[in-house]
LUMVEXMI-715187 format. One record per residue (C-alpha): residue in three letters; z, x, y. Coordinates in steps of 0.02 Angstrom, whole numbers, padded with zeros to 5 digits, always signed. Example, Ala and Ser with C-alpha at 12.3 -4.5 7.8 and 13.67 -1.06 7.14 Angstrom:
<pts>
ALA+00390+00615-00225SER+00357+00684-00053
</pts>
This chain:
<pts>
MET+00000+00000+00000ILE-00046+00062+00175PRO+00097+00071+00298LYS+00098-00049+00445GLY+00090+00093+00571LEU-00078+00151+00502PHE-00154-00023+00526SER-00097-00026+00706GLN-00168+00148+00735VAL-00337+00097+00659GLY-00331-00063+00764MET-00299+00039+00921ILE-00446+00153+00880VAL-00558+00000+00857VAL-00496-00075+01023ALA-00525+00092+01110ALA-00701+00103+01038ALA-00735-00076+01095ILE-00674-00034+01271LEU-00787+00119+01274ILE-00937+00018+01215THR-00910-00134+01327TYR-00844-00056+01488VAL-00862+00132+01501GLN-01039+00146+01430PRO-01113+00018+01554ALA-01023+00108+01695PHE-01105+00272+01642ASP-01273+00183+01631GLY-01248+00115+01807ILE-01207+00289+01871ALA-01363+00359+01787SER-01468+00222+01867VAL-01397+00263+02039GLN-01430+00448+02011ASP-01611+00408+01963SER-01630+00304+02121ILE-01561+00446+02225GLU-01686+00567+02146VAL-01832+00448+02182TYR-01768+00427+02361ASN-01760+00616+02386GLN-01938+00635+02319GLU-02001+00500+02437ILE-01910+00582+02583GLY-02001+00744+02539LYS-02168+00653+02540VAL-02129+00575+02710VAL-02083+00746+02779ASP-02249+00816+02715VAL-02347+00673+02794ASN-02254+00694+02958SER-02287+00881+02961ASN-02472+00851+02925LEU-02477+00721+03063ALA-02393+00841+03184THR-02524+00973+03140LEU-02665+00851+03172VAL-02589+00794+03337THR-02573+00975+03389LYS-02757+01003+03348LEU-02804+00847+03447GLN-02703+00901+03596SER-02778+01075+03590VAL-02950+01004+03636SER-02972+01034+03820ASN-03007+00892+03942GLU-03175+00970+03981ASP-03224+00967+03796GLN-03166+00787+03781ARG-03270+00740+03934GLN-03422+00828+03861LEU-03399+00737+03695ILE-03399+00571+03785THR-03551+00624+03886TYR-03653+00658+03728MET-03593+00503+03636PRO-03722+00362+03641ASP-03692+00218+03762SER-03737+00089+03629VAL-03780+00078+03445ASP-03952+00017+03397VAL-03918-00094+03246ILE-04100-00076+03190ALA-04120+00111+03216VAL-03962+00161+03122PRO-04012+00075+02957ARG-04188+00146+02978ASP-04115+00321+03000LEU-04001+00293+02851THR-04156+00247+02749LEU-04241+00409+02803ILE-04086+00510+02762THR-04073+00433+02588ASN-04257+00469+02557GLU-04234+00650+02611ALA-04079+00667+02500GLY-04177+00600+02351VAL-04061+00455+02313LEU-04123+00279+02276TYR-04099+00172+02431LYS-04036-00003+02392ASN-03988-00068+02565ALA-03905-00032+02732ILE-03816-00175+02819TYR-03742-00186+02993VAL-03569-00261+02967GLY-03519-00275+03150GLU-03414-00199+03286ILE-03235-00157+03240ASP-03108-00217+03366SER-03019-00053+03401ALA-02961-00107+03573ALA-02844-00244+03513SER-02685-00173+03588GLU-02651-00159+03774SER-02623+00029+03763ALA-02793+00052+03678LYS-02878-00047+03817HIS-02808+00072+03948MET-02864+00227+03851GLN-03049+00173+03846LEU-03079+00216+03663PRO-03257+00228+03593SER-03330+00072+03512GLN-03339+00075+03322HIS-03486-00006+03232SER-03477-00027+03043PHE-03625-00007+02925THR-03629-00019+02735LEU-03751+00091+02638ALA-03787+00059+02453VAL-03875+00197+02353GLU-03898+00264+02176GLY-03928+00442+02118THR-03861+00597+02034TYR-03709+00698+02085SER-03814+00834+02168GLN-03914+00702+02263PHE-03751+00626+02325LYS-03690+00796+02385ASN-03855+00817+02479LEU-03837+00641+02552PHE-03663+00676+02621ARG-03723+00844+02691LEU-03864+00755+02781LEU-03747+00620+02846GLU-03641+00757+02925GLN-03793+00825+03016ASN-03851+00657+03083HIS-03888+00620+03267TYR-03752+00487+03272PRO-03566+00525+03271LEU-03543+00455+03094GLU-03383+00438+02997VAL-03377+00397+02812ARG-03235+00271+02811GLU-03242+00231+02625ALA-03352+00278+02478ASN-03344+00176+02318ILE-03437+00280+02187GLN-03457+00223+02007GLN-03549+00293+01858ILE-03691+00190+01784ASP-03803+00214+01632GLY-03895+00377+01607GLY-03771+00485+01702PHE-03821+00411+01869LEU-03701+00358+02005THR-03701+00206+02117ALA-03612+00203+02283GLN-03567+00085+02421ILE-03526+00187+02575ASP-03441+00113+02728LEU-03494+00209+02883ILE-03430+00200+03061VAL-03547+00241+03207TYR-03467+00272+03376SER-03528+00234+03550TYR-03446+00247+03719GLN-03488+00153+03877GLU-03408+00233+04029PRO-03313+00105+04134ILE-03398+00064+04299ASP-03244+00115+04398SER-03245+00293+04329ILE-03435+00309+04352ASN-03414+00275+04538GLN-03283+00412+04549ILE-03395+00551+04483VAL-03433+00678+04619PHE-03595+00778+04609
</pts>
């Protein structure tokens, strides 16, 4: 026969194990979850710091452009965008690059002067075009090289490139063309 003291000791061990399983283990799991959240937070803080430092570098570059260079840039920027000539030029560029031209569509003017501060800064107008083409990788590289050398101040806003049969690629490229119309008040202030 087992003495009564041994049963109570075994019972206490079982109760202690139950307490560990039901209370202490979930507390440790909660602490581990909080530690994981802290680690994710620290990683995200690091990413934000990287983005802020990159932004500060870009702002420094922007501010390093002299006022004279900015004025000359605006001088050479077109006054308006010809919505017929740009798709025609895009067609010629695609032919020269060797890609298969599908279409070029004028999407419209982007409202970049929505805020009051933007209205006072006299930002260039942005006109959006969509270019759809097909070709090989090397033809696409040539196309983007030619787009960089275009007469218009073009910006590739988005390029959706997908692979199709036979190793060819298809792309829908969103382009922004800039123009700048000098305000009449500032034209009258120019001294020759």
